[in-house]
TITORTI-834378 format. One record per residue (C-alpha): x, y, z; chain. Coordinates in pm, whole numbers, plus 50000, padded with zeros to 5 digits. Layout:
% TITORTI-834378
xx|yy|zz|c
X|Y|Z|A $
...
END
This chain:
% TITORTI-834378
xx|yy|zz|c
54903|85640|80878|A $
54604|85858|80966|A $
54506|85884|80601|A $
54527|85509|80555|A $
54297|85450|80853|A $
54046|85705|80722|A $
54054|85542|80380|A $
53978|85202|80531|A $
53682|85343|80727|A $
53547|85503|80410|A $
53569|85169|80233|A $
53377|85000|80513|A $
53106|85265|80505|A $
53061|85233|80128|A $
53054|84854|80158|A $
52773|84878|80417|A $
52582|85121|80194|A $
52621|84887|79899|A $
52498|84587|80097|A $
52197|84780|80227|A $
52113|84894|79874|A $
52117|84542|79739|A $
51913|84430|80035|A $
51655|84700|79968|A $
51635|84598|79602|A $
51593|84234|79701|A $
51310|84319|79942|A $
51146|84536|79677|A $
51165|84249|79428|A $
51032|84009|79692|A $
50709|84210|79709|A $
50583|83996|79424|A $
50580|83623|79474|A $
50388|83390|79247|A $
50230|83074|79375|A $
50248|82874|79050|A $
50064|82573|79187|A $
49743|82761|79255|A $
49779|83031|78990|A $
49750|83290|79274|A $
49958|83607|79301|A $
50079|83681|79656|A $
50157|84041|79749|A $
50348|84066|80078|A $
50187|83747|80193|A $
49836|83823|80071|A $
49622|83647|79815|A $
49616|83928|79562|A $
49480|83807|79231|A $
49393|83498|79038|A $
49419|83406|78672|A $
49104|83280|78504|A $
49055|83185|78139|A $
48802|83370|77928|A $
48740|83222|77584|A $
49091|83088|77546|A $
49285|83377|77706|A $
49372|83459|78067|A $
49295|83773|78270|A $
49373|83892|78619|A $
49089|83931|78869|A $
49077|84003|79237|A $
48912|83755|79474|A $
48621|83973|79582|A $
48295|83972|79776|A $
47966|84146|79718|A $
48062|84493|79844|A $
48418|84514|79715|A $
48470|84759|79430|A $
48677|84660|79132|A $
49005|84848|79142|A $
49023|84932|78771|A $
48796|84977|78475|A $
48694|84655|78301|A $
48812|84790|77968|A $
49166|84808|78100|A $
49167|84435|78148|A $
49050|84383|77793|A $
49370|84539|77661|A $
49593|84292|77838|A $
49767|84035|77620|A $
49678|83668|77670|A $
49871|83519|77958|A $
50120|83264|77837|A $
50330|83239|78152|A $
50186|83361|78479|A $
50534|83379|78625|A $
50630|83663|78392|A $
50311|83872|78398|A $
50217|84058|78715|A $
49939|84313|78781|A $
50036|84676|78774|A $
50007|84912|79074|A $
49977|84633|79325|A $
50025|84874|79618|A $
49700|85049|79531|A $
49500|84733|79571|A $
49641|84597|79897|A $
49338|84722|80091|A $
49102|84530|79866|A $
49314|84218|79877|A $
49322|84229|80259|A $
48946|84281|80270|A $
48902|83989|80037|A $
49130|83781|80258|A $
48907|83856|80558|A $
48616|83721|80362|A $
48806|83413|80249|A $
48918|83331|80604|A $
48569|83370|80748|A $
48408|83172|80471|A $
48661|82892|80488|A $
48613|82865|80865|A $
48243|82803|80814|A $
48281|82577|80514|A $
48478|82295|80669|A $
48344|81972|80523|A $
48203|82130|80205|A $
48353|81967|79900|A $
48683|82123|79806|A $
48701|82330|80131|A $
48714|82023|80353|A $
48987|82026|80621|A $
49095|82379|80533|A $
49378|82513|80748|A $
49307|82884|80800|A $
49609|82955|81018|A $
49825|83033|80716|A $
49569|83286|80594|A $
49545|83448|80939|A $
49923|83485|80956|A $
49946|83629|80606|A $
49669|83874|80687|A $
49836|83991|81007|A $
50176|84028|80841|A $
50028|84224|80556|A $
49845|84467|80784|A $
50153|84516|80995|A $
50381|84586|80701|A $
50152|84826|80518|A $
49979|84988|80816|A $
49648|85051|80646|A $
49505|85312|80875|A $
49178|85339|80687|A $
49119|84971|80624|A $
48748|84896|80643|A $
48640|84570|80800|A $
48369|84409|80593|A $
48044|84334|80774|A $
47943|83970|80783|A $
47695|83875|80517|A $
47444|83595|80515|A $
47491|83521|80148|A $
47776|83308|80022|A $
48074|83483|79870|A $
48223|83309|79573|A $
48592|83305|79495|A $
48589|83369|79124|A $
48937|83232|79088|A $
48780|82890|79131|A $
48563|82930|78821|A $
48779|82880|78511|A $
48496|82901|78258|A $
48303|83193|78401|A $
48217|83475|78165|A $
48293|83836|78250|A $
47925|83936|78246|A $
47855|83698|78531|A $
48071|83901|78769|A $
48058|84268|78677|A $
47765|84505|78702|A $
47767|84725|78396|A $
47632|85024|78590|A $
47881|85063|78872|A $
48143|84790|78822|A $
48042|84624|79149|A $
48040|84254|79202|A $
47696|84108|79260|A $
47770|83783|79441|A $
47402|83689|79466|A $
47350|83709|79091|A $
47671|83516|79039|A $
47541|83234|79254|A $
47210|83226|79067|A $
47387|83195|78735|A $
47588|82895|78845|A $
47448|82556|78758|A $
47430|82267|78998|A $
47384|82378|79360|A $
47415|82079|79591|A $
47431|82088|79972|A $
47546|82448|79964|A $
47850|82374|79746|A $
47869|82560|79415|A $
47945|82340|79116|A $
48113|82572|78866|A $
48263|82339|78607|A $
48025|82240|78329|A $
48064|81902|78164|A $
48292|81967|77863|A $
48142|81665|77687|A $
47780|81772|77724|A $
47616|81726|77384|A $
47928|81553|77249|A $
47915|81204|77398|A $
47945|80920|77147|A $
47860|80558|77216|A $
48035|80292|77006|A $
47838|79978|76928|A $
48024|79655|77003|A $
47923|79479|76685|A $
48025|79118|76608|A $
48387|79095|76492|A $
48291|78953|76155|A $
48173|79302|76060|A $
48518|79458|76112|A $
48815|79289|76283|A $
48780|78954|76109|A $
48805|79124|75771|A $
49148|79259|75863|A $
49262|78915|75972|A $
49174|78796|75621|A $
49330|79101|75454|A $
49456|78904|75155|A $
49098|78848|75041|A $
48982|79211|75064|A $
49053|79293|74702|A $
49047|79077|74392|A $
49347|79249|74236|A $
49561|79372|74526|A $
49690|79220|74847|A $
49574|79472|75108|A $
49772|79335|75404|A $
50049|79596|75381|A $
49791|79873|75358|A $
49613|79758|75674|A $
49932|79796|75879|A $
49985|80088|76118|A $
49614|80100|76206|A $
49513|80143|75844|A $
49773|80406|75751|A $
49984|80159|75555|A $
50364|80127|75531|A $
50580|80417|75647|A $
50731|80614|75358|A $
51109|80620|75387|A $
51190|80918|75166|A $
51542|81036|75097|A $
51428|81329|74882|A $
51298|81668|74988|A $
50940|81589|74884|A $
50821|81484|75230|A $
50904|81562|75589|A $
51099|81300|75781|A $
50798|81168|75974|A $
50423|81140|75938|A $
50408|81000|75583|A $
50254|80666|75489|A $
50161|80480|75173|A $
49789|80494|75252|A $
49519|80325|75047|A $
49229|80546|74945|A $
48986|80269|75046|A $
49086|80222|75411|A $
48905|80520|75559|A $
48680|80296|75772|A $
48979|80147|75953|A $
49149|80485|76002|A $
48826|80642|76127|A $
48754|80356|76367|A $
49103|80376|76518|A $
49084|80754|76529|A $
48763|80722|76728|A $
48957|80559|77012|A $
49125|80897|77071|A $
48795|81085|77088|A $
48768|81257|77426|A $
48397|81211|77482|A $
48340|80839|77439|A $
48088|80684|77675|A $
47982|80331|77762|A $
47640|80461|77866|A $
47428|80484|77552|A $
47153|80674|77735|A $
47367|80989|77759|A $
47516|80961|77410|A $
47439|81233|77156|A $
47532|81000|76869|A $
47605|80631|76821|A $
47888|80506|76601|A $
47859|80176|76413|A $
48215|80052|76332|A $
48112|79842|76033|A $
48374|79817|75756|A $
48119|79845|75478|A $
48367|79927|75202|A $
48600|79640|75284|A $
48301|79410|75303|A $
48163|79491|74959|A $
48506|79509|74795|A $
48545|79134|74845|A $
48247|79065|74619|A $
48231|79353|74369|A $
48373|79132|74095|A $
48257|78785|73997|A $
48002|78745|74279|A $
47625|78736|74283|A $
47397|78993|74447|A $
47312|78778|74750|A $
47680|78752|74850|A $
47727|79128|74820|A $
47420|79197|75033|A $
47459|78930|75301|A $
47665|79112|75565|A $
47488|79446|75530|A $
47149|79277|75577|A $
47278|79093|75883|A $
47417|79415|76028|A $
47093|79614|76005|A $
46905|79319|76155|A $
47151|79322|76447|A $
47101|79698|76492|A $
46720|79674|76487|A $
46729|79438|76783|A $
46926|79678|77003|A $
46749|79913|77250|A $
46962|80203|77121|A $
46799|80170|76780|A $
46448|80222|76911|A $
46539|80558|77063|A $
46544|80737|76724|A $
46508|80440|76487|A $
46863|80495|76370|A $
46845|80873|76344|A $
47130|80910|76594|A $
47343|80634|76437|A $
47630|80698|76197|A $
47893|80491|76020|A $
48167|80516|75758|A $
48148|80341|75421|A $
48495|80400|75280|A $
48413|80386|74911|A $
48210|80598|74669|A $
47835|80594|74723|A $
47768|80407|74396|A $
47924|80091|74542|A $
47631|80075|74788|A $
47334|80184|74576|A $
47220|79891|74366|A $
46853|79962|74309|A $
46714|79624|74212|A $
46735|79356|74477|A $
46814|79050|74267|A $
46989|79216|73973|A $
47350|79165|73877|A $
47410|79540|73868|A $
47709|79695|74041|A $
47746|79711|74420|A $
47522|79614|74710|A $
47209|79771|74857|A $
47347|79906|75184|A $
47248|80270|75128|A $
46902|80199|74990|A $
46791|79986|75286|A $
46515|80142|75501|A $
46737|80129|75811|A $
47036|80310|75662|A $
46811|80578|75514|A $
46755|80690|75873|A $
47127|80694|75950|A $
47412|80933|75869|A $
47651|80749|75637|A $
47995|80895|75564|A $
48143|80815|75222|A $
48430|80948|75011|A $
48181|81049|74740|A $
47812|81116|74799|A $
47513|81102|74570|A $
47374|81439|74454|A $
47026|81291|74489|A $
47028|81145|74842|A $
47007|81294|75190|A $
47151|81016|75405|A $
47512|81009|75280|A $
47773|81279|75337|A $
48112|81309|75170|A $
48428|81340|75377|A $
48787|81366|75246|A $
48976|81075|75097|A $
49275|80969|75308|A $
49600|81134|75197|A $
49958|81019|75258|A $
50013|81261|75549|A $
49915|81150|75902|A $
50107|81365|76151|A $
50164|81249|76505|A $
50270|81590|76640|A $
50147|81944|76596|A $
50490|82068|76488|A $
50479|81828|76192|A $
50162|82001|76070|A $
50304|82351|76103|A $
50635|82248|75945|A $
50448|82118|75642|A $
50242|82437|75613|A $
50561|82647|75620|A $
50720|82424|75357|A $
50422|82465|75124|A $
50421|82843|75165|A $
50786|82862|75060|A $
50762|82599|74786|A $
50890|82708|74443|A $
50648|82623|74162|A $
50807|82648|73817|A $
50503|82510|73630|A $
50176|82696|73573|A $
49965|82379|73585|A $
49991|82001|73589|A $
49788|81688|73530|A $
49840|81345|73684|A $
49605|81076|73563|A $
49526|80796|73323|A $
49329|80833|72998|A $
48973|80706|72971|A $
48949|80609|72601|A $
48640|80396|72657|A $
48433|80684|72796|A $
48290|80927|72544|A $
48212|81188|72809|A $
48566|81193|72949|A $
48772|81508|72890|A $
49100|81350|72995|A $
49218|81312|72637|A $
49169|81686|72585|A $
49368|81763|72900|A $
49657|81545|72784|A $
49664|81729|72453|A $
49651|82078|72607|A $
49925|81989|72854|A $
50153|81856|72579|A $
50101|82175|72376|A $
50199|82389|72676|A $
50487|82162|72775|A $
50700|82445|72918|A $
50418|82547|73149|A $
50248|82212|73214|A $
50387|81914|73405|A $
50233|81584|73292|A $
50232|81256|73485|A $
50063|80992|73273|A $
49945|80698|73479|A $
49918|80336|73378|A $
49699|80063|73518|A $
49993|79846|73620|A $
50101|79849|73984|A $
50455|79981|73920|A $
50318|80299|73760|A $
50465|80623|73895|A $
50113|80729|73992|A $
50119|80456|74257|A $
50436|80607|74407|A $
50349|80891|74649|A $
50679|81072|74596|A $
50622|81114|74220|A $
50265|81234|74263|A $
50343|81484|74539|A $
50649|81616|74354|A $
50437|81700|74048|A $
50175|81879|74260|A $
50436|82070|74462|A $
50599|82203|74146|A $
50277|82351|74001|A $
50056|82651|74065|A $
49736|82474|73950|A $
49637|82106|73942|A $
49379|81980|73691|A $
49113|81761|73857|A $
48871|81616|73600|A $
48620|81345|73693|A $
48748|80988|73678|A $
48531|80680|73694|A $
48304|80893|73913|A $
48277|81262|74005|A $
48560|81265|74260|A $
48919|81145|74289|A $
49171|81111|74568|A $
49405|81341|74376|A $
49190|81639|74481|A $
49312|81611|74838|A $
49669|81520|74743|A $
49688|81844|74544|A $
49544|82052|74829|A $
49796|81889|75062|A $
50070|82001|74821|A $
49941|82360|74821|A $
49835|82330|74456|A $
49516|82514|74353|A $
49266|82262|74209|A $
49098|82323|73874|A $
48758|82151|73853|A $
48554|82074|73542|A $
48238|81939|73709|A $
48066|82080|74022|A $
48011|81725|74142|A $
48385|81677|74195|A $
48396|81893|74509|A $
48143|82177|74531|A $
47840|81964|74624|A $
48049|81700|74797|A $
48274|81822|75077|A $
48060|82099|75222|A $
48172|82017|75576|A $
48541|82055|75496|A $
48572|82298|75204|A $
48436|82655|75177|A $
48102|82700|75003|A $
48253|82988|74808|A $
48455|82775|74569|A $
48616|83078|74404|A $
48833|83134|74711|A $
49027|82811|74671|A $
48968|82673|74317|A $
48910|82747|73949|A $
48609|82614|73757|A $
48617|82546|73382|A $
48313|82374|73232|A $
48392|82029|73092|A $
48153|82100|72804|A $
48365|82399|72698|A $
48673|82177|72704|A $
48503|81907|72498|A $
48386|82163|72243|A $
48736|82308|72213|A $
48618|82654|72320|A $
48878|82717|72589|A $
49252|82717|72638|A $
49333|82610|72993|A $
49676|82773|72973|A $
49525|83107|72870|A $
49257|83103|73142|A $
49508|83027|73416|A $
49762|83280|73284|A $
49502|83557|73303|A $
49442|83512|73676|A $
49619|83802|73855|A $
49924|83706|74059|A $
49775|83864|74369|A $
49467|83645|74344|A $
49683|83337|74293|A $
49874|83416|74613|A $
49547|83465|74798|A $
49404|83137|74671|A $
49720|82950|74766|A $
49703|83094|75116|A $
49343|82974|75142|A $
49441|82628|75018|A $
49720|82597|75272|A $
49484|82700|75551|A $
49258|82411|75451|A $
49529|82145|75486|A $
49468|82056|75854|A $
49095|82007|75782|A $
49151|81753|75504|A $
49408|81525|75669|A $
49356|81245|75921|A $
49612|81255|76200|A $
49785|80941|76324|A $
49526|80744|76529|A $
49792|80652|76784|A $
49829|81013|76896|A $
49601|81297|77000|A $
49665|81641|76853|A $
49437|81873|77051|A $
49576|82187|76887|A $
49482|82074|76534|A $
49128|82020|76406|A $
49166|81751|76142|A $
48916|81592|75902|A $
48796|81354|76172|A $
48727|81638|76418|A $
48537|81840|76157|A $
48332|81534|76063|A $
48237|81447|76420|A $
48131|81804|76490|A $
47901|81810|76187|A $
47760|81464|76259|A $
47665|81578|76609|A $
47504|81891|76466|A $
47299|81687|76220|A $
47185|81438|76483|A $
47084|81725|76709|A $
46872|81875|76429|A $
46712|81538|76364|A $
46637|81499|76733|A $
46471|81841|76740|A $
46293|81786|76410|A $
46450|82091|76245|A $
46659|81928|75970|A $
46528|82108|75662|A $
46701|81868|75421|A $
46443|81601|75502|A $
46169|81822|75360|A $
46341|81842|75020|A $
46289|81591|74742|A $
46591|81365|74713|A $
46658|81459|74353|A $
46694|81823|74467|A $
46926|81746|74757|A $
47237|81881|74585|A $
47071|82220|74533|A $
46959|82246|74893|A $
47300|82145|75025|A $
47481|82392|74805|A $
47268|82704|74840|A $
46948|82623|75026|A $
46758|82709|74706|A $
46584|82434|74513|A $
46481|82643|74214|A $
46655|82674|73880|A $
47034|82696|73905|A $
47326|82740|73666|A $
47451|82385|73722|A $
47124|82204|73651|A $
47259|82055|73328|A $
47542|81886|73520|A $
47302|81686|73737|A $
47045|81546|73498|A $
46953|81215|73656|A $
46955|80921|73421|A $
46647|80702|73418|A $
46692|80368|73589|A $
END
């Protein structure tokens, strides 16, 4: 009986010890509490540290005043990984910094008491800070805590400054915080309140002209008349993306694919502009002005069987409308830009009353001052700039982009090269016949997709085209009716390395979107060597080392986000697409024009391609490719 009683008492004692141990562990864990709403770490009731973003990553910093020393070396902070979840990352050695955090809390309480009514500190309740301060001192019993003397200068809580740079807060000599210099470096002092957030849209505002609907919307309402040969109404659906592709094969992803026309870039761009973050209705603060004129759709109605006056009518009316606006007189059109969704030659008829091809949009005095975006530019003009053709892929989510990139990296490619295109028997300078012959000879290594003019041709079916490109290491991209072709961007989208035969097909065209060093992402074979029968395409491509091929493919796949236009109905902030790249470069050009430092304007137009490519206007290896024909 006595032993049983003793045993029970022992059990009770161990139970009490166990409970106390768990309680001690719980209290120890409770030392760290994260206030997720304010991004502030609380240590035993004290404001301990804040998280502030530096150039895209987060770091911990103490809320400090002028005379508070930084607890650790700055370099130690640099080694911290970027903060992805503040609830899982806590500062080390918090107990060593309690004194500084309490000192900083004194400062915060005093400052907040005197700042009632100042902006964000209005109606501040300091009781909670007083209580936390008292509790912290009581629990930690800091015998040597120094009370900060009151200062006349304002002490800034750096946790409130998300975009501050590290140099603004640390003295390189002694790692002390210089609050006075911090205040001087802040922009926008007003009534004693420090304005720390800069305008993220400064230098990026775009004003959109509200032009008469006959220059854009009315054309879409009459979509059946946009093209002499094709009813464009289906292609204008989904904000210009065209019909959704319902694919049961493994060629595409489940979503984000559309049967997009190559000539609807104006509509896609206009709708994409509605998602631009820095639109303004105040033209006086705009860095650039967008003119949503559907120039390509306009001229396409009259390219065949119409006289010159009909082709020119709307473009002449548009520039007259622009001239009468106050925004035009600011830079006489130098800050205006627009999209003409066809090749430049559709807008460059030289003679006013001739029956030559196209209209005169790009040779008008007004548009020569503007920045005009086309799918193919002239090598001899400085007012048009080439941007990518629309492809079939218009993702609405970031994960769709990354899923496609992963798919292209893993894609098996049984063919060395491929060619998808139609012959050009009526053109003596065309090398397409030679490419057909070389591909047929190397049938085990070359995949051929011969296109026909008729609508039901496989080349008009996105699945057939993309399947050919996905199965090949290299894709042949000869000139077509002009230097460029949409197929260039379809092949890049498929992770297929393009093979060019004329530098005008890409190298002088898409300088905003493709690398200037063309050897990193493409192969160049002179079309003259092909015509003369001097080269075997199969042999040239076979001799490229496998390691270089892998490198080039990796570079191609990295380019994919830059050459696609995302779905205009969604905003993908994590992806910089062709639209984003274009807007950035347009703003840069307008800024140079405004400052008078655009060097391209000092170059003769016939030498523009040289200046754009290398900045050198002297003799170059590609001079024979750009011999301008006399008009």
